[in-house]
C-alpha positions in Angstrom: 0.0 0.0 0.0 2.8 2.4 0.9 4.6 1.5 -2.3 1.6 2.3 -4.4 1.2 5.6 -2.5 4.8 6.6 -3.2 4.5 5.6 -6.8 1.4 7.7 -7.2 3.3 10.7 -5.7 6.2 10.2 -8.1 3.8 9.9 -11.1 2.1 13.1 -10.1 5.4 14.9 -9.7 6.6 13.8 -13.1 3.4 14.6 -14.8 2.5 11.0 -15.7 -0.9 9.4 -15.7 -0.7 5.6 -15.1 -3.3 3.1 -16.1 -2.9 -0.6 -15.0 -4.8 -3.4 -16.7 -4.3 -7.0 -15.8 -1.0 -6.2 -14.2 0.4 -4.2 -17.2 0.9 -0.5 -16.9 0.4 1.9 -19.8 2.0 5.2 -19.2 0.2 8.2 -20.7 2.2 11.5 -20.5 0.1 14.6 -19.9 2.1 16.6 -22.4 3.2 15.4 -25.8 6.9 14.2 -26.0 9.4 16.2 -27.8 10.2 14.9 -31.3 13.5 13.2 -31.9 16.1 14.6 -34.3 14.9 12.0 -36.9 11.5 13.7 -36.9 13.2 17.0 -37.5 14.9 15.4 -40.6 11.5 14.1 -41.7 9.9 17.5 -41.5 12.8 19.1 -43.4 12.4 16.5 -46.2 8.6 17.0 -46.1 9.1 20.7 -46.6 11.7 20.2 -49.4 9.4 17.9 -51.3 6.2 20.0 -50.8 4.5 17.2 -48.8 3.3 13.9 -50.1 2.5 10.4 -48.8 5.1 8.6 -46.8 5.2 5.8 -49.4 6.3 8.2 -52.2 8.6 10.5 -50.2 11.5 8.1 -50.0 11.8 7.7 -53.7 11.3 11.4 -54.5 13.8 12.3 -51.8 16.5 10.0 -53.3 16.0 11.7 -56.7 16.7 15.2 -55.4 19.6 16.7 -57.5 21.4 18.1 -54.4 22.4 14.6 -53.1 26.1 13.8 -53.2 25.8 10.0 -53.3 29.3 9.3 -52.0 29.1 11.8 -49.2 26.0 10.9 -47.2 24.7 13.1 -44.4 23.1 12.7 -41.0 20.0 14.2 -42.5 19.7 11.5 -45.2 20.5 8.7 -42.7 17.9 9.9 -40.2 15.2 10.5 -42.8 15.6 7.1 -44.4 15.4 5.2 -41.2 12.6 7.3 -39.7 10.4 7.2 -42.8 10.6 3.4 -42.7 9.7 3.3 -39.0 6.7 5.6 -39.2 5.7 4.1 -42.5 5.5 0.7 -40.7 3.5 2.2 -37.8 1.1 4.0 -40.3 0.6 0.8 -42.2 0.0 -1.1 -38.9 -2.6 1.6 -37.9 -4.5 1.2 -41.1 -4.3 -2.6 -41.1 -5.5 -2.6 -37.4 -8.4 -0.3 -38.2 -9.4 -2.3 -41.3 -9.3 -5.6 -39.3 -11.0 -4.5 -36.1 -13.6 -1.9 -37.1 -16.5 -2.4 -39.5 -16.7 1.3 -40.1 -13.0 1.4 -41.2 -13.3 -1.7 -43.3 -16.2 -0.1 -45.2 -14.1 3.1 -45.7 -11.2 1.0 -47.0 -13.5 -0.8 -49.4 -14.8 2.5 -50.7 -11.3 4.0 -51.1 -10.1 0.8 -53.0 -13.1 1.0 -55.4 -12.3 4.7 -56.1 -8.6 4.2 -56.6 -8.7 4.8 -60.3 -10.6 8.1 -59.9 -7.7 9.9 -58.1 -5.5 12.2 -60.1 -2.3 10.3 -59.1 -1.1 7.4 -56.9 0.2 9.9 -54.4 -3.3 11.5 -54.1 -4.8 8.1 -53.5 -2.2 7.3 -50.8 -2.8 10.7 -49.1 -6.5 9.9 -49.0 -5.8 6.6 -47.4 -3.7 8.3 -44.8 -6.3 10.9 -44.1 -9.1 8.4 -43.6 -7.2 5.4 -42.1 -3.9 6.8 -41.0 -2.0 5.0 -43.8 -2.3 2.3 -46.4 -3.2 -1.1 -44.8 -0.1 -3.3 -44.7 0.0 -6.9 -43.4 3.8 -6.7 -43.5 4.0 -3.7 -41.2 5.9 -5.5 -38.5 8.9 -6.1 -40.9 8.6 -2.5 -42.2 8.8 -1.0 -38.7 11.7 -3.3 -37.8 13.5 -2.1 -41.0 13.4 1.5 -39.7 14.3 0.3 -36.2 17.4 -1.5 -37.3 18.4 1.3 -39.8 18.6 3.7 -36.9 20.0 1.2 -34.4 17.0 1.6 -32.1 17.8 5.3 -31.7 15.7 8.4 -32.5 12.4 6.5 -32.7 9.0 8.1 -32.1 5.7 6.7 -30.7 3.3 8.8 -28.7 1.1 7.7 -25.9 -0.1 11.3 -25.3 -2.3 13.7 -27.2 -1.3 13.8 -30.9 -2.3 17.4 -31.5 0.5 20.0 -31.9 2.2 21.0 -28.7 2.6 24.6 -27.5 5.8 24.7 -29.5 3.9 23.6 -32.7 5.9 20.4 -32.9 3.6 18.5 -35.3 3.6 14.7 -34.7 4.7 12.8 -37.8 1.9 10.3 -37.6 -1.6 11.6 -38.7 -4.4 10.6 -36.3 -7.2 8.8 -38.1 -10.7 9.9 -37.1 -11.6 6.6 -35.4 -8.7 7.0 -32.9 -8.8 10.8 -32.2 -9.8 10.1 -28.6 -7.5 7.2 -28.0 -3.9 8.3 -27.0 -2.6 4.7 -27.3 -3.7 3.8 -30.8 -0.1 3.8 -32.2 0.9 1.2 -29.5 -2.2 -0.9 -30.2 -1.4 -0.9 -34.0 2.2 -1.9 -33.4 1.2 -4.8 -31.1 -1.5 -5.9 -33.6 1.3 -6.1 -36.3 2.9 -8.7 -34.0 -0.3 -10.6 -33.2 -1.2 -11.2 -36.9 2.0 -13.0 -38.1 2.1 -14.9 -34.8 -1.5 -16.1 -35.3 -0.4 -17.4 -38.7 2.5 -19.4 -37.3 0.3 -20.9 -34.6 -2.6 -21.8 -36.8 -1.1 -22.5 -40.2 2.5 -23.8 -39.7 1.6 -26.9 -37.8 2.9 -25.9 -34.3 -0.5 -26.0 -32.6 -1.4 -25.1 -29.0 1.9 -26.4 -27.5 4.1 -23.9 -29.4 7.0 -22.3 -27.6 7.3 -18.5 -28.0 9.2 -15.8 -26.3 8.0 -14.1 -23.1 8.2 -10.8 -24.9 5.7 -11.8 -27.5 3.3 -13.1 -24.8 3.6 -9.8 -23.0 2.8 -7.9 -26.3 -0.3 -9.9 -26.8 -1.4 -9.5 -23.2 -1.0 -5.7 -23.3 -2.8 -5.6 -26.7 -6.0 -7.3 -25.4 -5.8 -5.7 -22.0 -6.3 -2.4 -23.8 -9.0 -3.7 -26.1 -11.9 -4.5 -23.7 -14.3 -7.0 -25.2 -12.1 -8.0 -28.1 -11.5 -11.8 -28.0 -7.9 -13.1 -28.0 -8.2 -15.9 -30.6 -4.6 -17.0 -30.1 -4.9 -20.6 -29.0 -1.8 -21.2 -26.9 -1.8 -23.8 -24.1 0.9 -22.3 -21.9 0.5 -18.5 -21.8 2.9 -18.2 -18.8 5.9 -19.8 -20.5 9.3 -18.2 -20.4 11.6 -20.4 -22.4 15.4 -19.5 -22.5 17.2 -19.0 -25.8 18.9 -22.4 -25.3 15.5 -24.1 -24.7 14.2 -22.4 -27.9 17.1 -23.8 -29.9 16.4 -27.3 -28.6 12.7 -26.8 -29.5 13.7 -25.9 -33.1 15.9 -29.0 -33.4 13.1 -31.1 -32.0 10.6 -29.7 -34.6 13.1 -30.5 -37.4 13.4 -34.1 -36.1 9.6 -34.3 -36.1 9.5 -33.6 -39.9 9.1 -29.9 -40.2 11.4 -28.1 -42.6 12.9 -24.6 -42.8 11.0 -23.8 -45.9 7.6 -24.8 -44.8 7.5 -23.6 -41.1 10.7 -23.3 -39.2 11.9 -20.2 -41.0 8.7 -18.3 -40.3 8.7 -19.5 -36.7 12.3 -18.2 -36.1 11.6 -15.0 -37.9 8.5 -14.2 -35.9 10.1 -15.0 -32.5 13.1 -12.9 -33.3 11.6 -9.9 -35.1 8.5 -9.6 -33.0 10.5 -9.7 -29.8 12.9 -7.0 -31.0 10.1 -4.8 -32.2 8.1 -5.3 -28.9 11.2 -4.4 -26.9 11.5 -1.1 -28.9 7.8 -0.3 -28.5 7.9 -1.2 -24.9 10.9 1.2 -24.3 9.0 4.0 -26.0 5.7 3.6 -24.3 7.0 2.7 -20.8 10.5 4.3 -20.5 10.6 3.5 -16.8 10.6 -0.2 -17.7 13.9 -0.1 -19.6 15.2 -3.1 -17.7 12.3 -5.2 -19.1 13.0 -3.9 -22.6 16.7 -4.8 -22.3 15.7 -8.3 -21.2 13.6 -8.8 -24.3 16.3 -7.4 -26.6 19.0 -9.6 -25.0 16.7 -12.7 -25.3 16.1 -12.1 -29.0 19.8 -11.5 -29.8 20.9 -14.5 -27.8 18.3 -16.7 -29.5 19.3 -15.8 -33.0 23.0 -16.0 -32.2 22.7 -19.5 -30.7 20.6 -20.6 -33.6 23.1 -19.2 -36.1 26.0 -21.0 -34.3 24.1 -24.2 -34.3 23.1 -24.2 -38.0 26.0 -22.1 -39.4 23.6 -19.8 -41.3 25.9 -16.8 -41.6 29.0 -18.9 -42.1 27.4 -20.7 -45.1 25.3 -17.6 -46.1 22.2 -19.9 -46.3 19.9 -17.0 -45.7 17.5 -17.9 -48.6 16.8 -21.3 -47.0 16.8 -20.4 -43.3 15.5 -16.7 -43.5 16.7 -13.1 -43.6 16.4 -12.8 -39.8 19.9 -14.2 -39.6 21.4 -11.5 -41.9 24.0 -9.3 -40.1 22.4 -6.2 -41.6 19.2 -6.9 -39.5 20.9 -8.1 -36.4 23.5 -5.4 -36.0 20.8 -2.7 -35.4 19.2 -4.8 -32.7 22.6 -5.2 -31.0 23.1 -1.4 -31.1 19.7 -0.9 -29.4 20.6 -3.4 -26.7 23.9 -1.6 -26.1 22.0 1.7 -25.7 19.7 0.1 -23.1 22.6 -1.5 -21.3 24.5 1.8 -21.0 21.5 3.5 -19.5 21.0 0.7 -17.0 24.7 0.5 -16.1 24.5 4.1 -14.8 28.3 4.5 -14.9 28.9 1.5 -12.7 31.9 -0.8 -13.3 30.4 -4.0 -11.8 26.9 -5.1 -10.8 24.1 -6.7 -12.8 24.8 -4.4 -15.8 28.6 -4.3 -15.8 31.2 -2.5 -18.0 32.4 -6.0 -19.0 29.0 -6.7 -20.5 29.2 -3.4 -22.4 32.7 -4.2 -23.9 31.6 -7.7 -24.9 28.5 -6.3 -26.7 30.7 -3.7 -28.4 33.0 -6.5 -29.7 29.9 -8.4 -31.0 28.7 -5.2 -32.8 32.1 -4.7 -34.5 32.2 -8.4 -35.6 28.6 -8.2 -36.9 29.2 -4.9 -38.8 32.3 -6.4 -40.4 30.3 -9.4 -41.5 27.8 -7.2 -43.4 28.9 -8.0 -46.9 26.4 -8.7 -49.7 24.5 -5.4 -49.6 22.4 -4.8 -52.7 24.3 -2.6 -55.1 21.5 -2.1 -57.6 21.0 1.6 -56.7 24.1 3.4 -55.6 22.2 5.9 -53.4 20.5 3.1 -51.4 23.7 1.1 -51.3 25.6 4.0 -49.7 22.8 4.6 -47.2 22.8 0.9 -46.2 26.5 1.1 -45.8 26.0 3.9 -43.4 23.3 2.2 -41.4 24.6 -1.3 -41.1 28.4 -0.9 -41.2 29.6 2.7 -40.5 27.2 3.7 -37.8 27.7 0.5 -35.8 31.5 0.7 -36.1 31.4 4.3 -35.0 29.2 3.6 -32.0 31.0 0.5 -30.7 34.5 1.8 -31.1 33.7 5.2 -29.5 32.1 3.4 -26.5 35.2 1.1 -26.2 37.5 4.1 -26.4 35.5 6.0 -23.7 35.5 3.0 -21.4 39.2 2.3 -21.9 39.9 5.9 -21.0 38.2 5.4 -17.7 39.7 1.9 -17.0 43.3 3.1 -17.4 42.7 5.4 -14.3 41.2 2.6 -12.2 43.6 -0.3 -12.8 47.4 -0.7 -12.9 49.1 -1.5 -16.3 49.0 -5.3 -15.7 45.4 -5.3 -14.7 44.5 -3.1 -17.6 46.3 -5.5 -20.0 44.5 -8.5 -18.5 41.1 -6.8 -19.2 41.8 -5.9 -22.8 43.3 -9.4 -23.5 40.1 -11.0 -22.0 37.9 -9.0 -24.4 40.1 -9.5 -27.5 40.9 -5.8 -27.7 44.7 -6.6 -27.4 46.2 -9.9 -28.6 49.9 -9.9 -27.9 50.4 -11.4 -24.5 54.1 -10.7 -24.5 54.1 -7.0 -25.5 53.5 -4.0 -23.3 50.0 -2.6 -23.6 49.8 1.1 -23.9 46.3 2.3 -23.0 46.6 5.5 -25.0 47.6 3.7 -28.2 44.4 1.5 -27.9 42.3 4.5 -27.2 43.7 6.4 -30.2 43.0 3.4 -32.4 39.4 3.0 -31.4 38.6 6.7 -31.5 40.2 7.0 -35.0 38.1 4.0 -36.3 35.0 5.6 -34.8 35.8 9.0 -36.4 36.6 7.5 -39.8 33.2 5.7 -39.9 31.0 8.4 -38.4 29.3 10.9 -40.7 31.3 14.2 -40.9 28.2 16.3 -39.9 27.1 14.0 -37.0 26.7 15.3 -33.5 29.9 13.7 -32.0 32.1 13.4 -35.1 34.5 16.2 -33.9 34.8 14.7 -30.4 36.0 11.4 -31.9 38.7 13.1 -33.8 39.7 15.2 -30.8 39.8 12.0 -28.7 42.0 10.3 -31.2 44.4 13.3 -31.4 44.7 13.6 -27.6 45.4 9.9 -27.2 48.0 10.0 -30.0 49.9 12.8 -28.2 49.9 10.8 -24.9 50.8 7.4 -26.4 54.3 5.9 -26.0 56.6 7.0 -28.9 57.2 3.3 -29.7 53.8 3.3 -31.4 55.1 5.8 -33.9 52.3 8.4 -33.9 53.5 11.3 -35.9 52.9 15.0 -35.9 51.3 14.6 -39.4 48.7 12.1 -37.9 48.0 14.6 -35.0 47.6 17.5 -37.5 45.2 15.5 -39.6 43.1 14.6 -36.6 42.9 18.3 -35.7 42.0 19.3 -39.3 39.3 16.6 -39.4 37.9 17.7 -36.0 37.7 21.3 -37.0 36.1 20.4 -40.3 33.5 18.2 -38.5 32.7 21.1 -36.2 32.0 23.3 -39.2 30.0 20.6 -41.0 27.9 19.6 -38.0 24.2 19.9 -38.7 23.2 22.5 -36.1 19.5 22.5 -37.2 19.2 18.8 -36.3 21.5 18.5 -33.2 21.4 22.0 -31.7 24.4 23.8 -30.2 27.6 21.8 -30.0 28.1 20.6 -26.4 31.5 19.0 -27.1 33.5 22.1 -28.0 36.4 23.2 -25.8 36.9 19.9 -24.0 40.2 18.6 -22.6 40.8 16.4 -25.7 40.7 19.4 -27.9 42.9 21.5 -25.6 45.6 18.7 -25.3 45.8 18.1 -29.0 46.1 21.8 -29.9 48.7 22.5 -27.2 50.8 19.6 -28.4 50.6 20.6 -32.1 51.4 24.2 -31.3 54.5 23.2 -29.2 55.9 21.3 -32.2 54.6 23.6 -34.9 58.2 23.9 -36.5 58.6 20.1 -36.8 57.8 18.2 -40.0 54.9 15.8 -40.4 57.0 12.7 -40.0 58.2 13.8 -36.6 57.3 11.1 -34.0 55.6 12.7 -31.0 57.3 12.3 -27.7 54.9 11.2 -24.9 52.9 14.1 -23.5 51.9 13.6 -19.9 48.9 15.2 -18.2 49.9 15.4 -14.6 47.7 16.3 -11.6 48.4 19.1 -9.1 51.5 18.4 -6.9 51.8 19.1 -3.2 54.0 22.2 -2.8 54.2 22.6 -6.5 51.6 23.2 -9.2 48.1 23.9 -7.9 46.4 22.8 -11.2 46.9 20.0 -13.7 49.7 20.6 -16.2 51.2 19.1 -19.4 54.8 17.8 -19.5 56.9 16.4 -22.3 60.4 15.0 -21.9 60.7 16.8 -18.6 59.6 20.2 -20.0 56.3 21.8 -18.9 54.5 22.9 -22.0 51.3 24.0 -20.3 51.7 25.0 -16.6 47.9 25.6 -16.1 45.9 23.1 -18.1 42.8 23.6 -16.1 42.9 27.4 -16.7 43.5 26.8 -20.4 40.3 24.7 -20.5 38.3 27.3 -18.6 39.4 30.0 -21.1 38.3 27.8 -23.9 34.9 27.3 -22.3 34.5 31.1 -21.9 35.1 31.4 -25.7 32.6 28.6 -26.3 29.9 30.4 -24.2 30.4 33.6 -26.2 30.1 31.6 -29.5 26.9 30.0 -28.2 25.5 33.4 -27.2 26.2 34.7 -30.7 24.5 31.6 -32.2 21.4 32.1 -29.9 21.1 35.7 -31.1 21.4 34.7 -34.7 18.7 32.1 -34.4 16.3 34.4 -32.6 13.2 34.5 -34.7 10.8 36.3 -32.3 10.1 39.1 -34.8 9.2 36.6 -37.6 7.1 34.6 -35.1 5.1 37.6 -34.0 4.1 38.2 -37.6 3.5 34.6 -38.7 3.0 32.6 -35.5 5.1 30.2 -33.5 7.2 27.7 -35.5 8.3 24.2 -34.8 12.0 25.2 -34.4 14.4 27.9 -35.5 13.7 29.8 -38.7 10.1 29.0 -40.0 9.7 26.7 -42.9 8.1 28.0 -46.1 5.3 25.5 -45.6 4.6 27.0 -42.1 4.4 30.6 -43.5 2.1 29.5 -46.3 -0.3 27.7 -43.8 -0.3 30.8 -41.6 -1.3 33.0 -44.6 -4.1 30.6 -45.6 -5.4 30.8 -42.0 -5.3 34.6 -42.1 -7.1 34.7 -45.4 -9.9 32.5 -44.0 -9.7 29.8 -46.6 -12.3 27.2 -46.0 -10.0 24.2 -46.9 -7.4 25.3 -44.4 -9.6 25.8 -41.4 -8.6 23.8 -38.4 -5.7 22.1 -40.3 -2.0 22.5 -39.5 -0.7 19.7 -41.8 0.2 20.8 -45.4 -0.7 17.4 -46.9 -4.2 17.5 -45.3 -4.7 21.1 -46.6 -3.7 20.1 -50.1 -6.1 17.2 -50.0 -9.0 19.4 -48.7 -8.3 21.9 -51.5 -8.4 19.2 -54.2 -11.5 17.6 -52.8 -13.4 21.0 -52.7 -12.2 21.8 -56.2 -13.4 18.4 -57.5 -16.8 18.9 -55.9 -17.2 22.4 -57.4 -16.2 21.0 -60.8 -18.8 18.2 -60.6 -21.5 20.8 -59.6 -20.8 22.9 -62.7 
């Protein structure tokens, strides 16, 4: 009783309304969540293309003449992943409505019969979106998962709050269909329905019957779905609805079914795919709708990744590339995104602890798995160069950047906690260092991993400059026996400064990584040796703490010479310069005068679409009344125009 009382007080303080049904809690924020950077990329593309349906935007976006195919941007990567994610959710919404509502089923039949009467395919798709939320899609689970894995489980969006624009006019990217205007959880229900449908097919049509084994995550998904659909019958005929098989038990079950006569082609492939994909998707949805339950989400992610990994090892699917026979769920390009999402959840749960239930050791092992998986991504489809490069970013470069940067950051901390022999034992254990006889220099390892991260990260990404600064600082502090040259350090500095200039401020906001200790150390070292040639091997620079009776601040020393007597003060001066730059940027982005004339905008300088909508509202145009979405206004205008034409 006291626990429930305390939980209620916390919920009220955080502004959260909780609803519990059959033991499952659905969190409903009182205020709409802020949109992720991927949604900003979506709205930027939406404005560039002048609107349109989500199904046509991807192709039209790829055909824009401004794209430099071989120099992809964060904007392009975010848009492509996000459009797949929300496209899957929109398709799930429409399929859910069509399958559960007689009214929506009739509306879908009417739209289908009138398809030929629309001016273009895009007009038809926009009409479907306006009436049903999207185009009904029985494959929406896989489509949503494609966006999920493309973004590595990051920058996703799903609302459990009101879907109307917030006070800051941040329009949600998923249109609310009329049937669900009063239901804040309809996106969650649709996503869970997209799991229920393929699972029902496996149970009823693949010969598994009532005794089927399925993951605990999928059972939770089905329970939450029907707990939030009062009166709707759960037709899933499973005998043991409380089961919780381990990944090893599931592998044994697959082997048992194969011995009983089932084949990969007829049933096992679909069984494996649904258990893996649905569990991963549910973990992502669960994390979005119940962020306080991230430990449960992590458990489901880990289960799915362990299951597919054990199965892969047992049947050597990746090693023999037998994906066509045993299913695309085994492909590294799908699995690497799920591993990245698991890493993100694990880092949140670890909460900067070294040991415990979520240890740094688990993080390092997972990073190594991600690197191995990314390096296995081989046979990407090269049919279209633009899409090939985008897949290269999503399934190889981004995973390598994330995993190597996390390793570098953790090694940077471990070197301060353990002596050289203990540090060497740790990196040998994780396969980060292989020569048992050689001395292990922490800074050389850190430089290597930061450099790999920087080389693979997109130049305009949020943390690209920090990776280069980290590499440069570690090069300067490494033992000269590793041969890091002044030319390598100068290149790292040039690349870091170029990344700072290229960074997409509109997406990521002000740069929080400027003026750090990595940057200061790299610049001081390069300045001290500014007369030396590029092939000059850098002597080891040491960052030393304050000394009793000596320096009162940290200082830099090289070969016995102090090259920066007040490193702390140098950093503080850099931060003062940074604050001044940020103030200048804030003044430059101040759009209060424009907003007083045209109304509040979603962010920064208003988009042309926003200004046009404001002018239509001021003029009192009938087709724009009550609408804030450009696509909806265009549809209303065309509908009214057609009705007037038919009258004349």
